[in-house]
N, C-alpha and C positions, 0 to 999 in steps of 0.2 A: 511330302516327298517320293519320289521317281526310284522303283528301286533297284532299277540300274538300265534297262534292257531304253536306248533309243538309237532301236534305228533308223533312216529314216532313210522312207523311198524315193525314186525317184519321181512320183507326179507331183505335178504343176501344183502349190499350193496358191490358190487366193490370202489377201493381209489383205486385213484392217479398214477401209475407210470406205463410206461415198457422199460429194459433196455434187453440189445439182450449179453446176457453173456461171452457164445462166439463171437461176434465179436471180432475184436485188437481193433477200431474201435470201440463206443461205448460211449449212450449219456447218462448222467445222467436229468433225471425228479427226483423232488421232490415226499420222498414220508412222509408223514402227520403224524407218528410212526413208534416208533426208532423198531431195531429189538428184539428180548428178549437177555435173556443173553448169553454167551458160552457156552454150554452144556463142562464136562463135564468125559474125556471119556482115555485111555489106547493109548499110537500109541506104531501101529502094527509094527513088528521087520525089522530091516529093509533088503529088500528081496534083495539086494547085494552092491558090491563094486557099487561109480560112480553115484550112486540117492541121492536128496538131498527135504530134512521134507517140502511139504508145507500145511500149518496146515485148517485145514477148516472152515467155516465159514455160516455163511444168508444172502444168494441169493435171493432176492424176481421174482415173480412171479407175474406180472401186472390182467392176470386170470380168477387167483385161489384169486386172491387177499391176499398172505400169502407170509409168510418168511420162503425160506428154508433154508433145511438144506447141505455145498455142502462140503463134509464130507472131510475128508485131507488125506496127501495121497502121498504119497517116490514120485519124477516122475523127470530125467530123466532135467539136465539143455543143454540150445540150445549151449553154447558151454562150451571150460572150462574157470575153472573164474567167470563165473560166480556166482549169484547167487538172491535169491526170495526178494521180498519185495512185503510182503501180500495187499493185495487191504483191504481194511475200510468204515465203512458205516463212516458221518463225518454234523453235522447240518449247514449251509447253507443255505438266505436265509429264512427259514421259511418250512425248509423244511431236509429234510436227504436226504443226497447223496451219494452213490460209489462209491468208489475211487479204481479205475479198481490197482489188483496189474502187478507187469512188476520182467521180469528180466536183471538184469548190477553188472555189477565189485564191486558196494555197495550196503549196506541193505541203505536203505532213512526214511522217512517215513512214519510208518501203521499210524499214530492219537493217537502212544503210547496204544493198544491192545496188554493184555497181551494172545495174543495166547498160548505161555504156547510153551516145549517143541526148549525154544531155541531162542526162541521170547517174548525175557519177555516186552516188548513196547519199547522197543531201541536196532537199530541193528537184531548183529544176532552168537548168542554162543554157539554155537549147535554143528561147527567147521569152517575151513578152509582152502581153498585151501591153498597147499602145488608143488604148480609145471601144470600140472597139473592130480595130483592127490588128490582128494580131504581125507580132518581125520576127523575126530568121534568125539566131545565130547559124552563120553560115560555116562557123569552123567548125559542126558539130554534125552538122545536118546537110545532105546532100540536095544544094539548090538551083534553078536556073535562073540562078540575076537577069536570064535575054528574060524572062514570065514575069517570073516574080522580083516585084524590087523592095518590096516593101523586107529590109536586111539589114545587120548590121553585123561586126566579125568581133568576137573579142572572146582570146582565151577560156578554158577550162582552171578554174583554182581549186580543185575538189578530185581531181584525176587519182584514177588506180590502174591495176593492169588484173584484181585478184577477180575472179571468173566463179568467184561461191556465190549457190542464188537459191543458201536462208541464211538466218536470223540464228543465233545459239548451237547450242546440241555437242555433237563431235564432228569439230570442225568448220562449223557452224561463224556467219560474221557476228564481229561483240560490238553491236551498239546496240545505246536506247533511246530512247528517246531524250529529248530536250522539257522542261516546263513551256517552251515558246510551241513544241512541236504534240505534248498533249492540248494547247491550246485551240492546234489549229484544227487537230481531232475533234473540239469543239463546233463543230459552226459549220454551214449551213452542203447538201453532202447531197453530190444526185448522183446515183447509183448508172453502173452501166449502161450503153448508149444501146438497141437493137443492134445497129449494127458491132459492136464487141460481143453482141452474146453469140451473134450469130457464130463470126469469128471464129467460137473458145465453139460450138458446137458443130463444126465442119473440120473440124483439129479432131473430137474426140474421136470423129467419128473417120478421121485416118488413116490406117493403116503403120502406114508409113512415116502417121511421123511419132509411136512410142517408143522409145525407146531402148526397147530389148531391143526393136526391128534399127535402130538408127544407129548406135550405140552411143551416142550424147549427138549426131552432128543431122539435121535433121536437111532434108529434102527441103524440104519448103518453111523457111528461116525465116523471110518473115515477107510480106505481102504491100505495091501500092495503095492499097482500099482493098474495106473486111470484105474476108470470103472473093478474094481473086485469090482464087488454089490452081490454076490453069493456065494461067498470061501474066505479067506485070509481077511476076513472081524470085525470093532470090531465097537461091544454096548458100544451109551456111557452110566456109569453106572449110572451117576441120573444130573439134571437143573442143570443149574445155579441158578438158585431159582427159582421162582412162574412165572409161565406166566399164562400174562397180553394179551386176546384176543384185538384184536383193532378195536378204534369204528368202529359205524359203516357212515357210510358218504351220508342221502335222499335223499341231498340236491342239487345244483345245488350250492349254498350259504353257502358250506359247505365246501368246492371242494378248496386244497389249490390254486394260481396259475400254468399256468405253464415258469417256468422255467429253460431253460434249457442249461447243460452248456456241448461245447460242449468237447471230448475225449483230448490231447496231444499229436500227431503225431512224433512231431517231427517239426512239417516242419511251418512254422509262417504265412503264405503265403496260406497251409493248411487250419492250427488252426480258421484263422478271415474267411474265407470260409464257415465250418463249423460252422459259430458259427450263423453269416452273414441268414442261409439256417432254423438256428434248431429256430433263430428272428423270421424268415418269418412265425414258425412254429405255434407258442410261439402267436403271437396275431392274425390267423386264428383261435387255437382253445381258447382264449382268449372273442375274440367277440362270438360263442359259447354256453363258459362257461355266459356272456352276457344277449346274447340270453334268454338263456333258464330260467337264473335265475329271469328273469326280467317278463317273462308269469307264470313262478310260483309263484310266490309272488300275480301278482293282481293273481289267484288265489284262494289266501291265503285272499286278502279283499275283494274277493265278497263270501267269503266264510263269511265272519264274519260278511256281509251287509244285507248277505238270513238267515242264521240263519242257517246252516247248520245242518244237524242231527249229528249223532257218525257213523253211517255209512257209512253219505255221504263223513264226511269227513275222514273216510275213507281207505274209496275209491284213495279219493283226494292222500293219501301221498302214498298209494301205486302204481297209476299210477304216482308220484311225480322221485316216490326213481327207478319205472325201467325206466327212465327219463334219470336218473341220471346216470346209472347204465349205458347203451346204448350210448348215452352217450360220458360215460370216456372207449368208449369201444372202438367206433370208435375209439374216440385221444390217443388209443393202437396202436389200430392200422399202427392207421398219421406214431405215433411216432418210432416203430417198423420195417419200409419202408423208411422213412430218414437213421434209423441205419444201414441197413442193404446194404442200400445206400454210403450211409460215410463208412461202415467197409472196402466196394470193391474198395471202391479209394484215403484209407489210401495207404498212403510213407511205416507205419510199418505188412502192410497185407506181400506186395509181401517178406518182411523182416523173420518175422513169417511162414513163406512158406516155408521157403529154409531152415529155421533148423531144423534138426530133428530129437530133443530134443534128441542125444543121447551123447553122448561125439564122441570126436572124438579126 
């Protein structure tokens, strides 16, 4: 229990997590605060037959301690008959985790999040496969019917205006997978194609897409094709709601525990091995946190006993914030190394790399 001196410095403190969006096998580390609301934007016109819509979402960059917007885009599926199940943020074990999206024969559970354009929270009503040809629902998709003739029009059966971008937690969408959706999750899956990975990396490296910069209203909300950030994109019309900056964490005691969740690779043995590796990493990092927390607590007690001046207290708090940030940077680097190693060992890696991302 701290003895009472909690003067927060004005330093920007790093919080929590690291995960590699680009990897087909990614580990999830809890984030202590949820992503912003989903922005309001217009879908770009379908660039040609064969493309399917992948909605935009908020990613997280540990190095910037910030969420960033991954623009929605039209993308080729890895093979005919496959549909995209979007990823989503969900609350679990005291933090928010990102559940990676995937390709498969059926759209599974994606947190009940209303991403729009056919993804209203349950299933997908933006189109359907008819053999090797995809037919588009023009009631939810922007399609030039003079160019693309494989279309139909049907109203949504599960429309919603909710802009919340995460499941459960404080203010999150309260939705749970049905037994049927749980069965879908066990079907054949394919990781995001290379074009989607490139879309994420381009978004991560664009400072204008960070939530702290655009206040929840990204200047590039969606692109006509993956990676097209200079032309063919649309800006958000408005933020989904008021942007709330994340809280600062300047002491080791204010950081949540590092609870890791291994990716589902489709192989039970690999999943078990990956989880064991993550449990070992969690134990090491938890010990680091405990050691630093004890050290900082002892310094707080010393400050009280010796009646530190305001200047001395401020210097101490700044030092604690720097220590906490450095520790989290170290942990983030360790976590990313594990992610990269597990990604290269994942059974789904070869399957994803062997898929061209273009219908055959």
